[in-house]
N, C-alpha and C positions, 0 to 999 in steps of 0.2 A: 045231896052230899054224895060226892064220888069217892070211892075207896080206891086208893092208888098204892100198888105194891111194887117195890123196887127189889131186884134180885141180882146178886153177884155170887161169887164162889164161897167166900168165907164169912160174909156179912160183917166185915171189919172196916173196910175203907170206902168203896164206891157206893154200895147201896145204903149204908147208914148216913153217908154224906147227903145223898139224894133225899132220903127220908127227912133229914133236918132242914135242907134247903127249901123243901116244899111244904113243910109242916104248918107254916103260918099262912099259906095261900088260902084265900076264901073259897069255900065250897068243896074243899077236898080234905080227906083224912088220909094220912100216910102210914105205911109200915114198910119193913124191909126184912129180908131173909137171905140165906145162902143155900146154894145147891149141894154143897159138901156136907157129909154127915157130921163132921166136926166143926161146922160153922157156929158162930156165936148164937145165931137163931136159925136152926135148920128149917128149911122150907117144908110146909105141910099142905095137904089138900085143903084143910080148913082155911088157911091163909089165901089160897087161890080162890076158893069159893067166896070169901069175904070181899075180894077185890073186884072192882068194875074194870080196871085197866091194870095190866101187868107189864112192867118194864124190866127187861133184862139188859145186862151190860154188854154181853158178847153173844155171837152166834152159838157157841158151845153151850151157853146157859139156856138158850132157846131150845136147842135140841134135847137137853136133859129134861127140861120142864115139859116139853111136848111128849117125851117118851114116858115119863113117870106119872104125869098128871093129866093125861088126855081127857078123861071124864070130867074132872074139875074145871078144865079150861073151856068146856063147851059153851060157846057164845061169848067168850071173853076176848077182849083185845089184847094181844101179846105183841109187844113192840120191842125190837132190838135197837139199842142206842149206839152200838158199835163203839164202846168206850173201853180201851184196853186197860189192863191192870198196871198202869204206870203212875198212879197217884197215891198220895197219902190222904188220911182222913181230913176232910175240910180243906183240901188243897185249892187255892184260888183258881188255878187253871181248870181243875175238875168242876168247880162250882160254875165257872163261865160256860163250860161245855154243856153241863146239865141245863143251865138256864137258856141255852140256845136250842137244845134238842128236845126237851120235854114239853114246854108249853104248847107247841102246835097240836099236840095230841090230847091236851086237856080241854 
């Protein structure tokens, strides 16, 4: 079982969408979090330690995660999907982007 963590800023739109889209995929467990302190589910070192693969939506998220959680990231795959904050929760266009960009890394 692979533990897959999706990260955006607020954990309201992109990362929860990704968590739901891949929740039923065989062989993976999903979770999501946000880099901002006021995120719905703020990112913690424990979540990064839980994950085998960490996906971030933007380069800014990657920078924040690397700066704050360097030790927890040791040996983890950190992948930037380059998906801008232009979508609503479960937006069909966002789902298509996620389905195109995530599976090659799983």
